LUMSEVEX-207680 format. One record per atom (N, C-alpha, C): residue in three letters; x negated, y, z negated. Coordinates in steps of 0.02 Angstrom, whole numbers, plus 32768, in hexadecimal, padded with zeros to 4 digits. Each point is the difference from the previous one (the first is absolute). Example, Ala and Ser with C-alpha at 12.3 -4.5 7.8 and 13.67 -1.06 7.14 Angstrom:
BEGIN
PT resn    x    y    z
PT  ala 7D6C 7EE4 7E7A
PT  ala 802D 803B 8000
PT  ala 7FD3 803C 8000
PT  ser 8012 8035 8024
PT  ser 7FD6 803B 7FFD
PT  ser 8027 8037 7FDB
REM end
This chain:
BEGIN
PT resn    x    y    z
PT  met 8283 2E8C D0FA
PT  met 8031 7FCB 7FFE
PT  met 7FE8 7FCB 7FD0
PT  glu 802B 7FEC 7FD3
PT  glu 7FED 7FCF 7FCC
PT  glu 8008 7FB9 801B
PT  trp 7FD2 7FD4 7FE9
PT  trp 8002 7FB8 8013
PT  trp 8036 7FDF 7FD9
PT  asn 802C 7FDD 8028
PT  asn 8037 7FDB 7FE1
PT  asn 7FF0 7FB7 8007
PT  ala 7FEA 7FE2 7FCB
PT  ala 7FEA 7FBB 8001
PT  ala 8038 7FD1 8012
PT  ser 803D 800E 7FEE
PT  ser 8037 7FD3 800D
PT  ser 8011 7FFC 804A
PT  val 7FED 8033 8025
PT  val 800D 8000 8049
PT  val 7FC1 7FEE 8027
PT  gly 7FC6 8018 7FEB
PT  gly 7FC3 7FF6 8026
PT  gly 7FE7 7FB9 8001
PT  ile 8003 7FDF 7FC7
PT  ile 7FE7 7FBB 7FFD
PT  ile 8027 7FD2 802D
PT  pro 8043 8001 7FFF
PT  pro 8025 7FD5 802F
PT  pro 7FF0 800F 8048
PT  leu 7FF5 8040 8013
PT  leu 7FEF 8011 8046
PT  leu 7FBD 7FE3 8014
PT  ile 7FD0 8002 7FD3
PT  ile 7FBE 7FE4 800E
PT  ile 8005 7FB4 800C
PT  val 8025 7FE0 7FD5
PT  val 8009 7FB7 8007
PT  val 8022 7FEF 8041
PT  leu 8035 8027 8013
PT  leu 8024 7FF4 803E
PT  leu 7FD3 800A 803D
PT  gly 7FD7 8034 7FFE
PT  gly 7FD1 800D 8038
PT  gly 7FCE 7FC8 8008
PT  ala 7FE8 7FE6 7FC8
PT  ala 7FD0 7FC8 8003
PT  ala 801F 7FC3 801F
PT  ile 8040 7FF4 7FEF
PT  ile 8024 7FC6 801C
PT  ile 8008 8007 804C
PT  val 8011 803E 8015
PT  val 8009 800C 8048
PT  val 7FBE 7FF5 8026
PT  leu 7FCA 8019 7FE6
PT  leu 7FBE 7FF6 8020
PT  leu 7FED 7FB6 8004
PT  leu 8011 7FDB 7FCB
PT  leu 7FF1 7FB9 8000
PT  leu 8028 7FDB 8035
PT  leu 8040 8013 8007
PT  leu 802A 7FE0 8033
PT  leu 7FE7 800F 8047
PT  ile 7FEC 803F 800A
PT  ile 7FE4 8013 8042
PT  ile 7FC1 7FD9 800F
PT  tyr 7FD7 7FF6 7FCF
PT  tyr 7FC1 7FDC 8009
PT  tyr 800D 7FB7 8012
PT  leu 8031 7FE2 7FDD
PT  leu 800D 7FB8 8009
PT  leu 8023 7FF1 8042
PT  phe 8031 802A 8013
PT  phe 802A 7FF0 803A
PT  phe 7FF2 802B 803D
PT  gly 7FD5 8031 7FFA
PT  gly 7FF2 802C 8038
PT  gly 7FC4 7FEB 8029
PT  arg 7FD6 7FCD 7FEB
PT  arg 7FC5 7FEA 8026
PT  arg 8014 7FD3 803B
PT  pro 7FD7 7FFD 8035
PT  pro 800F 7FD2 8039
PT  pro 8002 7FB8 7FE8
PT  lys 802D 7FDA 801E
PT  lys 800B 7FBB 7FEC
PT  lys 7FC6 7FD4 8017
PT  lys 7FE4 7FD8 7FD5
PT  lys 7FCB 7FD1 8010
PT  lys 801E 7FC1 8020
PT  pro 7FD9 7FDB 8026
PT  pro 801A 7FC4 801F
PT  pro 801E 7FCF 7FCF
PT  glu 7FE4 7FFF 7FC3
PT  glu 801A 7FD1 7FCE
PT  glu 8043 8014 7FE5
PT  gln 8014 8041 8009
PT  gln 803D 8019 7FE3
PT  gln 8038 7FFC 8033
PT  gly 802D 7FCF 7FFA
PT  gly 803B 7FFA 8029
PT  gly 7FF4 7FDE 8043
PT  glu 7FC1 7FF0 8013
PT  glu 7FF3 7FE1 8041
PT  glu 7FC3 7FD3 7FFA
PT  arg 8007 7FC3 8018
PT  arg 7FC9 7FD1 7FFC
PT  arg 7FD3 8007 803D
PT  arg 7FBF 7FFF 7FF4
PT  arg 7FD0 8006 8036
PT  arg 7FED 7FBA 8018
PT  pro 7FFB 7FF5 8043
PT  pro 7FED 7FBE 8019
PT  pro 7FBD 7FEC 7FE4
PT  pro 7FF9 7FC1 7FEE
PT  pro 7FC0 7FE9 7FE4
PT  pro 7FC8 8005 8033
PT  arg 7FC5 8012 7FE9
PT  arg 7FC5 8006 802B
PT  arg 7FE1 7FBB 800A
PT  arg 7FEA 7FF2 803E
PT  arg 7FDE 7FC1 800E
PT  arg 7FB6 8008 7FF2
PT  ser 7FE6 7FD0 7FDF
PT  ser 7FB9 8004 7FEE
PT  ser 7FD7 7FFA 803F
PT  gly 7FC7 8023 8001
PT  gly 7FD2 7FFC 8038
PT  gly 800E 8032 8036
PT  leu 8036 8027 7FFD
PT  leu 8010 8031 8033
PT  leu 7FFD 8045 7FE2
PT  asp 7FEA 8031 8027
PT  asp 7FFE 8045 7FE9
PT  asp 8045 801D 7FFF
PT  asn 8008 8036 7FD9
PT  asn 8040 8021 7FFB
PT  asn 8015 801D 8043
PT  glu 7FD0 801E 8025
PT  glu 8010 8023 803D
PT  glu 7FEF 7FD5 803C
PT  arg 8029 8004 8035
PT  arg 7FF5 7FDB 803E
PT  arg 7FD0 8027 802C
PT  val 7FCC 7FDF 8018
PT  val 7FCE 8020 802B
PT  val 8011 7FEF 8048
PT  glu 800F 8031 8029
PT  glu 8011 7FF6 8046
PT  glu 7FBF 7FF6 8029
PT  pro 8001 7FD1 802F
PT  pro 7FC4 7FF8 802A
PT  pro 7FF5 803D 802C
PT  thr 7FC1 8011 800A
PT  thr 7FEF 803A 8028
PT  thr 7FD5 7FEA 803B
PT  phe 7FFB 8029 8035
PT  phe 7FD6 7FF0 8039
PT  phe 7FB7 7FFD 7FEB
PT  gly 7FDF 7FCB 8016
PT  gly 7FBA 7FF7 7FEE
PT  gly 7FF7 7FD7 7FC2
PT  asp 8036 7FEE 7FDE
PT  asp 7FFB 7FD7 7FC4
PT  asp 7FF3 7FB8 8016
PT  pro 7FC8 7FE2 7FEE
PT  pro 7FF1 7FBC 8018
PT  pro 8030 7FCD 7FE6
PT  asp 8021 800D 7FC7
PT  asp 802E 7FCF 7FE4
PT  asp 8048 800C 8015
PT  ala 800C 8035 8027
PT  ala 8044 8010 8013
PT  ala 8016 7FD4 803B
PT  thr 8042 7FFB 800A
PT  thr 801B 7FDB 8038
PT  thr 7FEB 8022 8041
PT  pro 7FEB 7FD9 8033
PT  pro 7FEB 801F 8040
PT  pro 8038 8028 801F
PT  ala 7FEE 8036 8021
PT  ala 8032 8028 8023
PT  ala 801D 7FD9 803A
PT  gln 803A 8015 8018
PT  gln 8021 7FDB 8035
PT  gln 7FD6 7FFC 803F
PT  gly 7FDD 8036 800F
PT  gly 7FD5 7FFF 803B
PT  gly 7FCA 7FCB 7FFC
PT  glu 7FE4 7FF7 7FC4
PT  glu 7FCD 7FCD 7FF7
PT  glu 801E 7FBB 8008
PT  leu 803C 7FF7 7FE6
PT  leu 8022 7FBF 8008
PT  leu 800D 7FF1 8049
PT  asp 8015 8032 8027
PT  asp 800E 7FF6 8047
PT  asp 7FC2 7FEB 8025
PT  val 7FC7 8020 7FF1
PT  val 7FC2 7FEE 8022
PT  val 7FEC 7FB8 7FF0
PT  ser 8007 7FEE 7FC0
PT  ser 7FEE 7FBC 7FEC
PT  ser 802C 7FCC 8022
PT  leu 8042 800E 8000
PT  leu 802E 7FD1 8020
PT  leu 7FF3 7FFC 804B
PT  ala 7FF0 8039 801E
PT  ala 7FF3 7FFF 8048
PT  ala 7FC4 7FD4 8010
PT  gly 7FCD 8004 7FD6
PT  gly 7FC5 7FD6 800A
PT  gly 8011 7FB7 7FFB
PT  glu 8028 7FEE 7FCE
PT  glu 8014 7FBA 7FF8
PT  glu 8029 7FE9 803B
PT  leu 802D 802B 8018
PT  leu 802A 7FED 8039
PT  leu 7FD7 7FF7 803F
PT  glu 7FCD 802B 8009
PT  glu 7FD4 7FF9 803A
PT  glu 7FDB 7FBD 7FFF
PT  arg 7FE7 7FEF 7FC4
PT  arg 7FDC 7FC0 7FFB
PT  arg 802F 7FC5 800C
PT  leu 803D 8006 7FE5
PT  leu 8030 7FCA 800B
PT  leu 8013 7FFC 8049
PT  gly 800A 803A 8020
PT  gly 8012 8000 8047
PT  gly 7FC9 7FE2 802B
PT  ala 7FC2 800F 7FEF
PT  ala 7FC8 7FE3 8026
PT  ala 7FFE 7FB5 7FF9
PT  ser 800E 7FE8 7FC3
PT  ser 8000 7FB8 7FF4
PT  ser 8037 7FDE 8026
PT  val 803C 801D 7FFE
PT  val 8039 7FE3 8023
PT  val 7FF4 8001 804B
PT  ala 7FE5 8038 8019
PT  ala 7FF3 8005 8048
PT  ala 7FCE 7FCB 8017
PT  gly 7FCE 7FF3 7FD5
PT  gly 7FD0 7FCD 8011
PT  gly 8020 7FBB 8003
PT  arg 802E 7FF2 7FD0
PT  arg 8022 7FC0 8001
PT  arg 802E 7FF9 803C
PT  glu 8022 8037 8012
PT  glu 802C 7FFE 803A
PT  glu 7FD7 7FF5 8040
PT  ala 7FC5 801F 8003
PT  ala 7FD6 7FF7 803B
PT  ala 7FE8 7FB7 8005
PT  glu 7FF0 7FE3 7FC5
PT  glu 7FEC 7FBA 8000
PT  glu 8039 7FD4 8018
PT  ala 803D 8010 7FEA
PT  ala 803A 7FD8 8014
PT  ala 800E 8008 804B
PT  ala 7FF2 803B 801B
PT  ala 800E 800D 8046
PT  ala 7FCE 7FDD 802D
PT  arg 7FC3 7FF7 7FE8
PT  arg 7FCD 7FDF 8028
PT  arg 8009 7FB4 7FFD
PT  pro 7FE8 7FDB 8031
PT  pro 8000 7FB7 7FFB
PT  pro 7FD8 7FEA 7FC4
PT  ala 8016 7FCD 7FDE
PT  ala 7FDE 7FE8 7FC5
PT  ala 7FB9 7FEB 8012
PT  ser 7FCE 801A 7FDC
PT  ser 7FBA 7FF2 800D
PT  ser 7FF0 8008 804A
PT  pro 7FF7 803E 8016
PT  pro 8003 8013 8047
PT  pro 7FED 7FC9 8031
PT  arg 8031 7FE3 801E
PT  arg 7FF7 7FCB 8032
PT  arg 7FCB 7FCF 7FE9
PT  pro 800F 7FD9 7FCC
PT  pro 7FCD 7FD6 7FE1
PT  pro 7FE0 7FCE 802F
PT  ser 8023 7FEB 8036
PT  ser 7FE3 7FCF 802D
PT  ser 7FCA 801E 802C
PT  val 8000 8043 8006
PT  val 7FD0 8022 802B
PT  val 7FBD 8006 7FDA
PT  gly 7FCF 7FDB 8016
PT  gly 7FBE 8004 7FE1
PT  gly 7FF6 7FD3 7FC4
PT  ala 8031 7FD6 7FF0
PT  ala 7FF7 7FD2 7FC8
PT  ala 7FC9 7FCD 8010
PT  arg 7FD4 7FF5 7FD1
PT  arg 7FC8 7FD3 800C
PT  arg 8011 7FB8 7FEF
PT  pro 7FEC 7FD1 8029
PT  pro 800A 7FBA 7FEF
PT  pro 7FDB 7FEE 7FBF
PT  asp 8019 7FD0 7FDE
PT  asp 7FE3 7FEC 7FC0
PT  asp 7FC2 7FD4 800D
PT  arg 7FC8 8021 8007
PT  arg 7FC1 7FDC 800B
PT  arg 7FC8 8026 7FDE
PT  ala 7FCB 7FDC 7FF1
PT  ala 7FC8 801E 7FDD
PT  ala 7FDC 8033 802C
PT  ile 7FEA 8037 7FE0
PT  ile 7FDA 8034 8024
PT  ile 7FB6 7FF4 7FF4
PT  glu 7FDB 7FF7 8036
PT  glu 7FB9 7FF2 7FFB
PT  glu 7FD5 803E 8008
PT  arg 8019 8032 8024
PT  arg 7FD9 803C 800A
PT  arg 802F 803A 8011
PT  ile 7FEA 803D 7FED
PT  ile 8026 803C 8010
PT  ile 7FD1 8032 8021
PT  val 8014 801A 8039
PT  val 7FDA 8033 8024
PT  val 8025 8042 7FF9
PT  thr 7FDC 8034 7FEA
PT  thr 8020 803F 7FEE
PT  thr 7FE1 803B 8025
PT  leu 802A 802E 8016
PT  leu 7FEC 8041 8019
PT  leu 802B 8035 7FDF
PT  phe 7FE5 803D 7FFB
PT  phe 8025 8038 7FE4
PT  phe 8007 8037 8035
PT  val 8039 8020 8001
PT  val 800A 803D 8027
PT  val 800A 8037 7FCD
PT  ala 7FCE 802A 7FF7
PT  ala 8000 8032 7FCA
PT  ala 8003 8047 801C
PT  ser 801E 802B 7FD9
PT  ser 8007 8047 8014
PT  ser 7FBB 8021 7FFF
PT  arg 7FFB 8037 8024
PT  arg 7FC2 8026 8003
PT  arg 8001 803A 7FCE
PT  ala 7FC8 800F 7FE3
PT  ala 7FF7 803B 7FD5
PT  ala 8033 8003 7FC8
PT  gly 8014 7FC6 7FE8
PT  gly 802D 7FFF 7FC6
PT  gly 8048 8014 800E
PT  glu 8012 800B 803F
PT  glu 8045 8012 8010
PT  glu 802A 7FC0 7FFF
PT  pro 8035 7FFD 7FD7
PT  pro 8028 7FC3 7FFC
PT  pro 8029 7FF4 803E
PT  leu 8010 7FC1 800B
PT  leu 802D 7FED 8037
PT  leu 8047 8000 7FE6
PT  ala 802E 801A 8027
PT  ala 8047 8004 7FEC
PT  ala 8025 7FC1 8015
PT  gly 802E 7FEB 7FD5
PT  gly 8026 7FC3 800D
PT  gly 8022 7FFE 8044
PT  pro 8027 8034 8013
PT  pro 8021 7FFE 8041
PT  pro 7FCF 7FFA 803B
PT  asp 7FC6 8020 7FFB
PT  asp 7FCE 7FFC 8036
PT  asp 7FE5 7FB9 8005
PT  ile 7FF7 7FDF 7FC7
PT  ile 7FE6 7FBC 8001
PT  ile 8031 7FD1 8022
PT  val 8040 8007 7FF1
PT  val 8033 7FD5 801D
PT  val 8003 8009 804C
PT  val 7FFE 803E 8016
PT  val 8002 800D 8049
PT  val 7FC3 7FE2 8022
PT  ala 7FC6 8009 7FE2
PT  ala 7FC2 7FE4 801D
PT  ala 8002 7FB4 8001
PT  ala 801A 7FE2 7FCA
PT  ala 8003 7FB7 7FFD
PT  ala 802D 7FE4 8037
PT  glu 8038 8020 800B
PT  glu 802D 7FE9 8035
PT  glu 7FE1 8008 8045
PT  lys 7FDD 8037 800B
PT  lys 7FDE 800A 8040
PT  lys 7FC8 7FCD 800B
PT  ala 7FE3 7FE9 7FC9
PT  ala 7FC9 7FCF 8005
PT  ala 8019 7FB9 8004
PT  gly 8042 7FF6 8001
PT  gly 801C 7FBD 8008
PT  gly 800A 7FDA 7FC0
PT  leu 8003 8023 7FC7
PT  leu 800B 7FDE 7FC0
PT  leu 804A 8002 7FED
PT  glu 8015 7FCD 7FDB
PT  glu 8045 7FFB 7FEA
PT  glu 8003 8000 7FB4
PT  phe 8031 8025 7FE5
PT  phe 8009 8002 7FB7
PT  phe 8026 7FC2 7FEB
PT  gly 7FE9 7FE1 7FC9
PT  gly 8021 7FC3 7FEB
PT  gly 7FED 7FE8 7FBB
PT  asp 7FEC 7FC2 7FFC
PT  asp 7FF4 7FDE 7FC1
PT  asp 7FD0 8027 7FD3
PT  met 8010 8001 7FBF
PT  met 7FD8 8022 7FCC
PT  met 8001 804C 8006
PT  gly 802B 801B 802D
PT  gly 8004 8048 8008
PT  gly 7FC4 801E 8022
PT  ile 7FDF 7FD8 802B
PT  ile 7FC6 8019 8026
PT  ile 800A 7FF1 804A
PT  phe 7FD0 8012 8029
PT  phe 8006 7FF8 8049
PT  phe 7FD6 7FC3 8017
PT  his 8018 7FE1 8037
PT  his 7FE0 7FC4 8019
PT  his 7FFA 8002 804C
PT  arg 7FCB 7FDF 8018
PT  arg 7FF9 7FF3 8048
PT  arg 800E 7FB6 800A
PT  leu 8030 7FF2 802A
PT  leu 8018 7FBB 800A
PT  leu 7FEF 7FE8 8046
PT  val 8000 7FBE 8007
PT  val 7FF5 7FE1 8041
PT  val 8042 7FFF 8025
PT  leu 8001 801A 803C
PT  leu 803D 8004 8027
PT  leu 801C 7FBA 800C
PT  gly 803E 7FF7 7FEB
PT  gly 8021 7FBF 8008
PT  gly 7FEF 7FCE 7FCB
PT  lys 7FD4 8010 7FD1
PT  lys 7FED 7FD2 7FCB
PT  lys 7FFE 8024 7FBC
PT  lys 8033 8028 7FF2
PT  lys 8001 8027 7FC3
PT  lys 8003 7FD4 7FC2
PT  ala 801C 7FC4 8007
PT  ala 8005 7FD3 7FC6
PT  ala 7FBC 7FE6 7FEA
PT  asp 7FCC 8008 802B
PT  asp 7FBD 7FE9 7FEE
PT  asp 7FDD 802E 7FD0
PT  gly 801E 803A 7FF1
PT  gly 7FE2 802F 7FD2
PT  gly 7FDB 8037 8025
PT  pro 7FE8 8032 7FDB
PT  pro 7FDF 8039 8020
PT  pro 7FB9 7FF1 8016
PT  val 7FEC 8020 8037
PT  val 7FBA 7FFD 8014
PT  val 7FD7 8029 7FCE
PT  phe 801A 803A 7FEE
PT  phe 7FE3 8029 7FCB
PT  phe 8037 802E 7FE6
PT  ser 7FF2 8022 7FC9
PT  ser 8032 802B 7FE0
PT  ser 7FE1 8042 7FEE
PT  met 802B 8031 7FF2
PT  met 7FE9 8043 7FEC
PT  met 8025 8015 7FC0
PT  ala 7FDA 8011 7FCD
PT  ala 801D 8015 7FC0
PT  ala 7FE6 8045 7FED
PT  asn 8022 801E 7FD0
PT  asn 7FE9 8040 7FE5
PT  asn 7FBF 7FF5 7FD9
PT  met 7FD1 802C 8009
PT  met 7FC0 7FF9 7FDC
PT  met 800A 8009 7FB5
PT  val 8035 8023 7FED
PT  val 800D 800D 7FB9
PT  val 802D 7FC9 7FE5
PT  lys 7FED 7FE6 7FC5
PT  lys 8028 7FCC 7FE0
PT  lys 8047 801A 7FF2
PT  pro 8033 7FD5 8002
PT  pro 7FFE 7FB7 800B
PT  pro 7FFB 7FEC 8049
PT  gly 7FFB 802F 802E
PT  gly 7FF2 7FF0 8046
PT  gly 803B 8001 802F
PT  his 803C 7FFE 7FE6
PT  his 803A 7FFE 802C
PT  his 8016 8047 8014
PT  phe 802D 8004 8030
PT  phe 801D 8040 8016
PT  phe 8049 8000 7FED
PT  asp 8013 8031 7FD6
PT  asp 8046 8007 7FEB
PT  asp 8023 802C 8033
PT  met 8027 7FE1 802C
PT  met 8021 8026 8035
PT  met 8034 8030 7FE5
PT  ala 801B 7FF2 7FC5
PT  ala 8031 802D 7FE3
PT  ala 7FE1 8042 7FE8
PT  gln 7FBE 7FFF 7FF4
PT  gln 7FDE 803C 7FE8
PT  gln 7FC3 800F 802C
PT  leu 8008 7FF3 8040
PT  leu 7FC8 8006 802F
PT  leu 7FE4 8047 8003
PT  asp 802C 8032 7FFA
PT  asp 7FEA 8046 8004
PT  asp 7FD1 8012 7FC7
PT  asp 8002 7FDA 7FC9
PT  asp 7FD6 800F 7FC7
PT  asp 7FBC 7FDD 8003
PT  val 7FF7 7FD4 8031
PT  val 7FC2 7FD9 8003
PT  val 7FC7 802C 8019
PT  gln 7FCB 8002 7FDA
PT  gln 7FC1 8021 8012
PT  gln 7FC8 7FD0 7FED
PT  thr 7FD8 7FEC 802F
PT  thr 7FCD 7FCD 7FF2
PT  thr 7FBF 8011 8024
PT  pro 7FC7 7FEC 7FE4
PT  pro 7FC0 800C 8021
PT  pro 7FF5 7FD3 803D
PT  gly 8029 7FCC 8008
PT  gly 7FF7 7FD5 8039
PT  gly 8028 7FC0 7FFC
PT  val 7FF5 7FD4 8030
PT  val 8022 7FC0 8003
PT  val 7FCC 7FC8 8006
PT  thr 8014 7FC5 7FEC
PT  thr 7FD5 7FC5 8003
PT  thr 801C 7FCF 8033
PT  leu 7FD7 7FEC 802F
PT  leu 8012 7FCC 8030
PT  leu 7FD9 7FC1 7FEE
PT  phe 8024 7FC8 7FFB
PT  phe 7FDE 7FC3 7FEB
PT  phe 801F 7FC4 8024
PT  met 7FD6 7FD0 800F
PT  met 8019 7FC1 801C
PT  met 7FE6 7FC7 7FD5
PT  thr 802B 7FD0 7FF5
PT  thr 7FEE 7FC6 7FD7
PT  thr 7FF4 7FC5 802E
PT  leu 7FCE 7FD9 7FEF
PT  leu 7FEE 7FC5 8027
PT  leu 8007 7FC1 7FD6
PT  pro 801A 7FCB 801F
PT  pro 8015 7FFA 8046
PT  pro 8043 8024 800D
PT  gly 800A 8014 803E
PT  gly 803D 8023 8013
PT  gly 801E 7FE1 803E
PT  pro 8030 8022 801F
PT  pro 8021 7FE4 803B
PT  pro 7FD4 7FFF 803E
PT  leu 7FC9 8025 8000
PT  leu 7FD1 8002 8038
PT  leu 7FBA 7FEF 7FE8
PT  pro 7FD4 7FEC 802C
PT  pro 7FBA 7FFA 7FEE
PT  pro 7FE6 8042 7FE4
PT  ala 7FD0 7FFC 7FD3
PT  ala 7FE8 803B 7FDC
PT  ala 7FE7 8036 8030
PT  leu 7FD9 7FEC 8033
PT  leu 7FE5 8032 802D
PT  leu 8037 8022 8029
PT  asp 8032 7FD9 8014
PT  asp 8038 801E 8025
PT  asp 8026 8031 7FD4
PT  ala 8009 7FEE 7FC2
PT  ala 8023 802D 7FD1
PT  ala 7FD8 8040 7FF7
PT  trp 7FBE 7FFA 7FFB
PT  trp 7FD6 803C 7FF8
PT  trp 8006 802E 803D
PT  glu 8004 7FE3 803B
PT  glu 8005 8028 803C
PT  glu 8044 8024 8005
PT  met 802F 7FED 7FD5
PT  met 803F 8025 7FFB
PT  met 7FFC 8033 7FC6
PT  leu 7FDE 7FEC 7FCB
PT  leu 7FFB 802C 7FC5
PT  leu 7FD8 803F 800E
PT  leu 7FC5 7FF8 801F
PT  leu 7FD4 8039 800A
PT  leu 8020 8038 802B
PT  pro 801C 7FF1 803A
PT  pro 801E 8037 8027
PT  pro 803D 801E 7FDE
PT  thr 8023 7FD9 7FD8
PT  thr 8039 801D 7FDB
PT  thr 7FE8 8032 7FCD
PT  ala 7FCA 7FEF 7FDB
PT  ala 7FE4 802F 7FD0
PT  ala 7FE8 803F 8022
PT  gln 7FE0 7FF8 8039
PT  gln 7FE7 803A 8025
PT  gln 803A 802C 801A
PT  arg 8036 7FDF 8015
PT  arg 803A 8026 8018
PT  arg 8020 8026 7FC6
PT  leu 8006 7FE1 7FC7
PT  leu 801C 8023 7FC5
PT  leu 7FD6 803C 7FED
PT  ala 7FBE 7FF6 8001
PT  ala 7FD3 8038 7FEF
PT  ala 8008 803A 8031
PT  glu 800A 7FEF 803F
PT  glu 800A 8035 8032
PT  glu 8042 8025 7FF4
PT  leu 8035 7FDC 7FF1
PT  leu 8042 801F 7FF6
PT  leu 8002 8029 7FC0
PT  leu 7FDC 7FEA 7FCD
PT  leu 8003 8021 7FBF
PT  leu 7FC6 8030 7FF4
PT  asp 7FD5 8008 8032
PT  asp 7FC4 802A 7FF9
PT  asp 7FD8 7FE8 7FC3
PT  ala 7FF5 7FBF 7FFE
PT  ala 7FDD 7FE1 7FC8
PT  ala 7FC2 7FDC 801B
PT  gln 7FE1 7FD7 7FD5
PT  gln 7FC3 7FDC 8014
PT  gln 8006 7FB7 7FE9
PT  val 7FDF 7FD4 8026
PT  val 8000 7FB9 7FF0
PT  val 7FC3 7FF0 7FD6
PT  leu 800C 7FDE 7FC8
PT  leu 7FCA 7FEC 7FD2
PT  leu 7FFE 7FB4 7FFA
PT  asp 7FC5 7FE5 7FF0
PT  asp 7FFB 7FB8 7FF6
PT  asp 8014 7FEE 7FB9
PT  glu 7FF6 7FC0 7FEE
PT  glu 8015 7FE9 7FBE
PT  glu 7FDA 8023 7FC7
PT  gly 7FC7 801D 800F
PT  gly 7FDA 8024 7FCD
PT  gly 800E 804B 8000
PT  arg 8034 8015 8023
PT  arg 8014 8046 8006
PT  arg 7FCB 802A 8023
PT  asn 7FDA 7FE0 802D
PT  asn 7FCF 8024 8029
PT  asn 801C 8007 8047
PT  ala 7FE8 8033 8024
PT  ala 8017 8009 8045
PT  ala 7FF0 7FC2 8028
PT  leu 8032 7FE9 8026
PT  leu 7FF9 7FC2 8026
PT  leu 7FDA 800F 8041
PT  gly 7FC3 7FE6 8006
PT  gly 7FD7 800B 803B
PT  gly 7FFC 7FC3 802C
PT  arg 7FDE 8006 8038
PT  arg 7FFA 7FC9 8030
PT  arg 7FDC 7FC4 7FE3
PT  gln 7FCC 800E 7FD8
PT  gln 7FD9 7FC9 7FE3
PT  gln 802B 7FD6 7FD1
PT  arg 8028 8022 7FD8
PT  arg 802B 7FDB 7FD1
PT  arg 8037 7FDA 8026
PT  ile 801A 801E 8035
PT  ile 8033 7FDE 8028
PT  ile 7FE3 7FC0 801E
PT  ala 7FC4 8004 801B
PT  ala 7FE0 7FC6 801E
PT  ala 7FF4 7FCA 7FCC
PT  his 7FEC 8014 7FC4
PT  his 7FF3 7FD0 7FCB
PT  his 8040 7FDD 7FEB
PT  ile 8037 8025 7FFB
PT  ile 8040 7FE1 7FEE
PT  ile 8016 7FCE 8036
PT  arg 7FF7 8012 803F
PT  arg 8011 7FD2 8036
PT  arg 7FD8 7FBF 7FFB
PT  asp 7FC0 8005 7FF1
PT  asp 7FD6 7FC4 7FF9
PT  asp 8019 7FD5 7FC6
PT  glu 8011 801F 7FC9
PT  glu 8018 7FDA 7FC6
PT  glu 8041 7FDC 8010
PT  leu 802E 8022 8022
PT  leu 8041 7FE1 800F
PT  leu 7FF9 7FCA 8035
PT  arg 7FD3 8009 802E
PT  arg 7FF3 7FCC 8033
PT  arg 7FE7 7FC1 7FDE
PT  ala 7FD2 8009 7FD0
PT  ala 7FE6 7FC7 7FDB
PT  ala 8037 7FDF 7FD6
PT  trp 802C 8029 7FE5
PT  trp 8037 7FE4 7FD7
PT  trp 802E 7FD6 802C
PT  asp 800F 8018 803C
PT  asp 802B 7FDA 802D
PT  asp 7FE0 7FBD 8012
PT  arg 7FC0 8000 800C
PT  arg 7FDD 7FC2 8011
PT  arg 8003 7FCE 7FC7
PT  gln 7FF9 801A 7FC3
PT  gln 8004 7FD4 7FC6
PT  gln 8046 7FE1 7FFA
PT  gln 8033 8028 800D
PT  gln 8044 7FE6 7FFD
PT  gln 800B 7FCB 8036
PT  glu 7FE4 800A 803B
PT  glu 8008 7FCF 8035
PT  glu 7FDE 7FBE 7FED
PT  arg 7FC6 8004 7FE1
PT  arg 7FDC 7FC3 7FEC
PT  arg 8028 7FDA 7FCB
PT  gln 801F 8025 7FD2
PT  gln 8027 7FDF 7FCC
PT  gln 803E 7FDD 801C
PT  gln 8019 8019 8038
PT  gln 803B 7FE2 801D
PT  gln 7FF1 7FC4 802C
PT  ile 7FC0 7FF9 8013
PT  ile 7FEB 7FC6 8028
PT  ile 7FF6 7FC5 7FD2
PT  arg 8024 7FCB 800C
PT  arg 7FFB 7FC4 7FD6
PT  arg 7FD6 7FCA 8023
PT  pro 7FDB 7FD9 7FD8
PT  pro 7FD7 7FCB 801E
PT  pro 802C 7FCE 8026
PT  gly 7FE6 7FE7 8037
PT  gly 8024 7FCE 8027
PT  gly 802D 801D 8034
PT  arg 8005 8045 8005
PT  arg 802B 801E 8033
PT  arg 7FD6 801A 803A
REM end
């Protein structure tokens, strides 16, 4: 078959044109062609990274949020309950009971009722023992022994928690655990010092019996007969000194 240039050349040119058109219009459309792409914000990656479990920077799971909120609600509930308990109780538990007259304190006599072998004393047990020993809860949130018929004269002696700040929070009494209690009398008081001591000592001994505890002196040593006799002598001398000061010349 002979080559016919007048027919072959136009066919070649036509084929080239067809291939060019297919190349230009047959490729997938780029975002720039016919459709605008949203502008990219600087500082952000192209792809979104979903938080995964265990990712420290991811949003906490709902369960974790619930636990956290529950803890906050418990703390809030405890605070509100404490305030409601305070409102339900008389303001400053019966402040007139055991309130001390405004006078200078010249001496303080102290005894301790301490637990044995490191076993703490429980708040409810202390309250029961105090009531059985004739003490009344009152001023400063502590217990007091008062003179019958003369409560306005102030306490003969008082009992406080050995642990600072020393008061008993009746709203949280079940949580109280303490190594012991402190019994103290301030002089001068509503009774002569020796008479007050004769009330303080048996009360401390009664508390120790009820609480299965021990009575200690002001130096945290076991209170023995010799020390008791010495304290009696000191208080007897103190009473005599007070009597001499009250005697005025010419009477």
